[in-house]
VOPA-758965 format. One line per 4 residues: number of its first residue (from 1); for each residue x, y negated, z of N, C-alpha, C, O. Coordinates in steps of 0.02 Angstrom, whole numbers, padded with zeros to 5 digits. Atoms other than C-alpha are relative to their C-alpha. Layout:
// residues N
NUM = X/Y/Z/X/Y/Z/X/Y/Z/X/Y/Z | ...
***
This chain:
// residues 149
1 = 00041/00060/00000/00000/00000/00000/00043/-00063/00000/00019/-00117/-00018 | -00045/00057/00000/00151/-00114/00021/00007/-00030/-00070/00004/-00091/-00079 | -00009/00025/00068/00177/-00126/-00166/-00064/-00028/-00030/-00061/-00074/-00070 | 00064/00025/00026/-00008/-00153/-00202/-00011/-00073/00022/-00044/-00111/-00013
5 = 00006/00070/-00022/00001/-00314/-00100/00039/-00046/-00046/00016/-00102/-00061 | -00042/00040/00044/00140/-00377/-00212/-00022/00005/-00074/-00018/-00044/-00111 | 00019/-00012/00070/00076/-00301/-00375/-00069/00033/-00001/-00074/00094/-00006 | 00068/-00029/-00005/-00114/-00279/-00367/-00022/00041/-00060/-00070/00079/-00055
9 = 00019/-00038/00060/-00121/-00206/-00544/00030/00070/-00001/00018/00108/-00047 | -00031/-00067/-00002/-00020/-00052/-00492/-00053/00055/00002/-00107/00047/00031 | 00041/-00060/-00004/-00096/00119/-00516/00046/00058/00017/00104/00059/-00005 | -00040/-00058/-00021/-00034/00281/-00439/-00037/00064/-00017/-00093/00075/00007
13 = 00026/-00065/00016/-00067/00451/-00513/00041/00052/00036/00103/00053/00030 | -00034/-00051/-00040/-00025/00596/-00398/-00018/00069/-00028/-00076/00088/-00031 | 00009/-00068/00026/-00001/00769/-00473/00022/00048/00055/00074/00039/00086 | -00018/-00052/-00048/-00002/00919/-00358/-00034/-00007/00067/-00024/00035/00111
17 = 00036/00010/-00063/-00112/00851/-00219/-00070/-00026/-00014/-00082/-00058/-00065 | 00068/00026/00004/-00296/00815/-00192/-00007/-00058/00049/00030/-00062/00099 | 00011/00059/-00043/-00360/00654/-00112/-00014/00020/00071/00006/-00015/00118 | 00016/-00022/-00068/-00425/00751/00038/00062/00017/00041/00059/00020/00102
21 = -00062/-00018/-00034/-00245/00797/00079/00041/-00062/00021/00090/-00055/00058 | -00039/00061/-00012/-00186/00616/00090/-00041/-00054/00034/-00096/-00070/00013 | 00032/00057/-00034/-00232/00479/00211/00010/-00062/-00045/00066/-00075/-00067 | -00004/00061/00040/-00270/00319/00114/-00008/00011/-00075/-00005/-00037/-00113
25 = 00005/-00014/00072/-00295/00406/-00053/-00068/-00019/-00028/-00082/-00007/-00087 | 00066/00021/00024/-00472/00336/-00065/00003/-00070/-00032/-00049/-00098/-00050 | -00009/00065/00032/-00401/00173/-00135/-00014/00006/-00075/00005/00056/-00105 | 00017/-00005/00072/-00465/00135/-00312/00060/00004/-00046/00054/00027/-00103
29 = -00059/-00002/00042/-00287/00119/-00378/00036/00067/00004/00085/00078/-00032 | -00032/-00065/-00009/-00243/00297/-00323/-00045/00055/-00028/-00104/00060/-00011 | 00036/-00057/00030/-00294/00449/-00425/00039/00064/00013/00097/00070/-00007 | -00031/-00065/-00013/-00255/00625/-00365/-00027/00050/-00050/-00088/00055/-00061
33 = 00020/-00046/00053/-00258/00759/-00499/00005/00073/00021/-00013/00118/-00017 | -00010/-00069/-00020/-00220/00915/-00396/00055/00032/-00041/00091/-00002/-00077 | -00050/-00037/00039/-00109/01048/-00470/-00025/00007/-00071/-00080/00031/-00083 | 00017/-00006/00071/-00110/01041/-00660/00038/00059/-00030/00100/00059/-00030
37 = -00031/-00060/00028/-00078/01209/-00742/00015/-00010/-00074/-00030/-00028/-00113 | -00020/00010/00069/00018/01200/-00904/-00024/00055/-00046/-00021/00047/-00107 | 00026/-00053/00042/-00057/01364/-00965/-00074/-00012/-00018/-00103/00026/-00057 | 00068/00019/00016/-00229/01280/-00971/00005/-00062/-00045/00027/-00115/-00022
41 = -00011/00054/00048/-00233/01169/-01127/-00022/-00070/00024/00015/-00118/00017 | 00025/00066/-00023/-00339/01028/-01051/00044/-00028/00056/00056/-00088/00059 | -00042/00022/-00056/-00231/01022/-00894/00070/-00018/-00024/00100/-00066/00000 | -00066/00016/00030/-00069/01026/-00996/-00003/-00067/-00035/00044/-00107/-00030
45 = 00008/00064/00034/-00135/00882/-01101/-00002/-00057/00051/00030/-00109/00041 | 00004/00051/-00052/-00178/00783/-00944/00069/-00013/00030/00089/-00071/00038 | -00067/00006/-00028/-00005/00817/-00871/00046/-00039/-00048/00080/-00086/-00027 | -00042/00034/00049/00084/00764/-01031/-00021/-00072/-00010/00022/-00116/-00015
49 = 00024/00069/00007/-00026/00610/-01051/00022/-00043/00059/00042/-00101/00050 | -00021/00038/-00059/00014/00557/-00873/00075/-00015/-00003/00096/-00071/00013 | -00072/00011/00005/00201/00580/-00900/00017/-00052/-00053/00057/-00097/-00042 | -00015/00046/00055/00202/00489/-01066/-00021/-00071/00018/00013/-00119/-00002
53 = 00025/00066/-00018/00102/00344/-00994/00030/-00029/00064/00015/-00087/00081 | -00027/00023/-00065/00200/00330/-00831/00055/-00051/-00009/00097/-00046/-00054 | -00055/00050/-00002/00310/00180/-00796/00062/00032/00032/00118/00014/00015 | -00054/-00038/-00032/00414/00296/-00685/-00031/00060/00034/-00092/00063/00044
57 = 00021/-00058/-00040/00404/00461/-00592/00036/-00005/00066/00096/-00018/00069 | -00028/00006/-00067/00429/00459/-00405/-00010/00065/00038/-00066/00089/00045 | 00003/-00057/-00044/00470/00610/-00299/00057/-00006/00051/00113/00018/00039 | -00053/00010/-00050/00565/00563/-00141/00009/00058/00047/00049/00054/00094
61 = -00004/-00058/-00045/00543/00734/-00060/00069/00031/-00003/00098/00039/-00057 | -00063/-00037/00000/00701/00820/-00005/-00013/00074/00013/00033/00114/00019 | 00019/-00070/-00011/00604/00982/00023/-00027/00030/-00064/-00003/00082/-00087 | 00030/-00024/00062/00497/01004/-00133/00020/-00049/-00054/-00016/-00096/-00069
65 = -00031/00050/00044/00606/00917/-00261/-00027/00000/-00072/-00020/-00050/-00106 | 00030/-00001/00067/00520/00971/-00422/00050/-00014/-00055/00037/-00055/-00100 | -00053/00012/00047/00681/00979/-00523/-00024/00003/-00073/-00010/-00042/-00112 | 00022/-00007/00069/00599/01041/-00683/-00049/-00055/-00020/-00050/-00077/-00077
69 = 00047/00054/00015/00461/00910/-00671/00037/-00066/-00011/00018/-00106/-00054 | -00039/00061/00008/00589/00771/-00651/00035/00001/-00069/00035/-00049/-00104 | -00034/-00008/00065/00686/00837/-00803/-00051/-00012/-00056/-00036/-00046/-00105 | 00052/00008/00051/00525/00846/-00903/-00019/-00074/-00008/-00027/-00098/-00064
73 = 00016/00071/00002/00482/00666/-00858/00055/-00038/-00037/00041/-00081/-00079 | -00056/00034/00032/00655/00610/-00911/00000/00013/-00075/00016/-00032/-00114 | 00003/-00016/00072/00634/00699/-01078/-00051/-00044/-00036/-00042/-00060/-00095 | 00051/00045/00027/00480/00590/-01105/00018/-00074/00010/-00025/-00117/00009
77 = -00025/00069/-00006/00588/00433/-01079/-00026/-00035/00063/-00038/-00095/00062 | 00028/00028/-00061/00525/00406/-00901/00054/-00006/00054/00082/00045/00074 | -00047/00008/-00055/00641/00332/-00768/-00025/00036/00063/-00085/00048/00070 | 00018/-00038/-00058/00644/00424/-00602/00024/-00032/00065/00077/-00063/00067
81 = -00018/00016/-00069/00646/00385/-00417/-00002/00067/00036/-00054/00098/00040 | -00003/-00066/-00030/00704/00541/-00327/00048/00002/00058/00089/-00043/00068 | -00046/-00008/-00056/00793/00604/-00174/00068/00023/-00028/00073/00048/-00085 | -00068/-00020/00019/00979/00639/-00181/00008/00073/00023/00024/00086/00081
85 = -00008/-00071/-00018/00986/00830/-00185/00053/00031/-00045/00065/00009/-00101 | -00061/-00028/00030/01130/00942/-00233/-00007/00019/-00073/00037/00003/-00113 | 00008/-00021/00070/01060/01015/-00395/00000/-00061/-00047/00028/-00059/-00101 | 00007/00059/00042/01021/00842/-00462/00066/-00039/-00004/00088/-00057/-00058
89 = -00063/00039/00000/01180/00752/-00408/00056/00038/-00035/00099/00007/-00066 | -00053/-00037/00034/01290/00894/-00472/-00010/-00004/-00076/00039/-00001/-00113 | 00014/00004/00072/01205/00879/-00642/00007/-00071/-00027/00033/-00081/-00082 | 00004/00068/00027/01185/00690/-00657/00044/-00051/00036/00049/-00109/00015
93 = -00046/00045/-00035/01307/00615/-00532/-00030/-00036/00060/-00090/-00033/00072 | 00020/00036/-00061/01301/00510/-00375/-00036/-00065/-00015/-00073/-00091/00027 | 00035/00060/00023/01240/00358/-00472/-00036/00019/-00065/-00007/00053/-00108 | 00037/-00016/00061/01105/00370/-00606/-00019/-00064/-00037/-00035/-00115/-00006
97 = 00015/00059/00042/01074/00251/-00751/-00072/-00001/-00021/-00091/-00042/-00063 | 00070/-00006/00022/00891/00300/-00767/-00048/-00002/00059/-00102/00027/00055 | 00044/00006/-00058/00817/00258/-00597/00041/-00010/00063/00094/-00041/00062 | -00033/00009/-00065/00865/00267/-00413/-00008/00062/00043/-00058/00098/00039
101 = 00005/-00048/-00055/00902/00389/-00276/-00029/-00036/00060/-00010/-00094/00073 | 00029/00029/-00060/00800/00356/-00120/-00002/00052/00056/00003/00112/00043 | 00012/-00044/-00057/00779/00428/00054/-00076/00006/00008/-00113/-00021/-00032 | 00072/-00006/-00012/00609/00475/00125/-00027/-00060/00039/-00087/-00061/00055
105 = 00021/00061/-00035/00602/00306/00214/-00044/-00042/-00047/-00024/-00057/-00104 | 00048/00036/00042/00452/00208/00148/00029/-00066/-00025/00014/-00087/-00081 | -00031/00063/00022/00553/00046/00140/00048/00013/-00058/00051/-00026/-00106 | -00047/-00017/00053/00685/00131/00033/-00036/00019/-00064/-00016/00000/-00118
109 = 00040/-00019/00059/00555/00208/-00082/-00030/-00062/-00032/-00029/-00069/-00093 | 00030/00062/00025/00468/00040/-00099/00052/-00042/-00037/00038/-00069/-00090 | -00054/00038/00032/00634/-00044/-00141/00016/00031/-00068/00022/-00005/-00118 | -00017/-00034/00063/00674/00087/-00275/-00053/-00011/-00053/-00037/-00026/-00111
113 = 00055/00010/00047/00503/00073/-00356/00000/-00073/-00024/-00006/-00087/-00083 | 00000/00071/00017/00509/-00117/-00350/00057/-00018/-00047/00047/-00059/-00092 | -00057/00015/00044/00681/-00119/-00432/-00013/00024/-00071/00007/-00009/-00119 | 00015/-00024/00068/00621/-00013/-00578/-00052/-00045/-00032/-00047/-00061/-00091
117 = 00050/00045/00028/00467/-00123/-00600/00030/-00067/-00022/00010/-00095/-00072 | -00029/00066/00014/00574/-00280/-00598/00059/00004/-00049/00085/-00048/-00069 | -00060/-00008/00041/00714/-00209/-00706/-00007/-00035/-00068/-00052/-00019/-00107 | -00001/00033/00065/00753/-00323/-00852/00024/00048/-00054/00010/00039/-00113
121 = -00026/-00049/00048/00840/-00175/-00933/-00043/00064/-00001/-00018/00119/-00013 | 00044/-00058/-00002/00688/-00060/-00918/00005/00044/-00063/00009/00105/-00056 | -00007/-00043/00059/00700/-00001/-01100/00064/00042/00001/00064/00099/-00022 | -00062/-00038/-00005/00880/00051/-01067/-00005/00056/00052/00024/00109/00043
125 = 00012/-00053/-00049/00824/00149/-00912/-00036/00058/-00033/-00019/00117/-00022 | 00038/-00052/00036/00701/00243/-01023/00045/00039/-00048/00044/00100/-00049 | -00047/-00033/00047/00833/00279/-01155/00050/00043/00037/00065/00099/00016 | -00049/-00038/-00040/00958/00334/-01022/-00031/00063/00029/00002/00115/00033
129 = 00033/-00059/-00027/00830/00453/-00946/-00003/00054/-00053/00015/00112/-00040 | 00004/-00050/00054/00800/00539/-01112/00069/00026/-00021/00078/00086/-00030 | -00067/-00020/00022/00984/00539/-01162/00031/00051/00048/00068/00095/00026 | -00030/-00044/-00050/01031/00627/-01000/-00026/00072/-00006/00008/00119/00016
133 = 00029/-00067/00004/00917/00776/-01041/-00019/00020/-00071/-00055/00069/-00080 | 00023/-00013/00069/00898/00772/-01230/00015/00071/-00024/-00019/00097/-00068 | -00017/-00068/00020/00981/00943/-01245/-00031/00053/00046/-00015/00112/00040 | 00034/-00047/-00045/00872/01022/-01110/-00062/00027/-00035/-00119/00012/-00016
137 = 00054/-00030/00038/00768/01118/-01235/00009/00076/00002/00064/00101/00014 | -00004/-00073/-00003/00726/01303/-01242/00049/00029/-00051/00085/00076/-00035 | -00044/-00028/00051/00821/01332/-01404/00073/-00008/00022/00114/00038/00011 | -00068/00011/-00024/00980/01256/-01329/00015/00046/00058/00070/00075/00062
141 = -00008/-00044/-00058/00956/01354/-01167/00011/00072/-00022/00056/00105/00002 | -00006/-00069/00024/00932/01518/-01260/00068/00010/-00035/00100/00062/-00025 | -00065/-00006/00033/01087/01486/-01367/00056/00006/00051/00102/00047/00043 | -00052/-00003/-00053/01192/01454/-01210/-00003/00066/00037/00048/00095/00054
145 = 00008/-00064/-00034/01121/01608/-01126/00028/00057/-00042/00064/00099/-00017 | -00025/-00052/00045/01157/01718/-01278/00076/-00003/-00006/00108/00050/-00010 | -00073/00007/00004/01335/01649/-01288/00033/00030/00062/00087/00060/00057 | -00028/-00028/-00062/01364/01701/-01107/-00009/00075/00003/00034/00110/00031
149 = 00014/-00072/-00001/01287/01873/-01131/00045/00034/-00050/00042/00095/-00058
***
């Protein structure tokens, strides 16, 4: 709600949770979609539409990090706000050019989101997100796997 005071036009789409699970999710700017299954065409379309239309993806959890979801968002040119966890930092480094690392502290999360919204180089953040994962495709993965086997 801190950011809504500063930017009343903000909208928040939450994937993976229902409004009944969150205190304060009854705000008109917050939409909870529950778990979206990619094997169900309508839900996959909703998931992809949300990613493509997102200004950024935020997952500050250090427990349920959603690595593949973050990578998928980046592939769709979406900057990320995420926790600093070993799998991610070993792949992308201690500093990222496509978003921010944050802790679970609400002030830190708010700062990270605010910085992406205010970024004058937002198009470059989008390009950097995609560039970092452009080769994360099944055909490339299978080729690397076959080379190792």
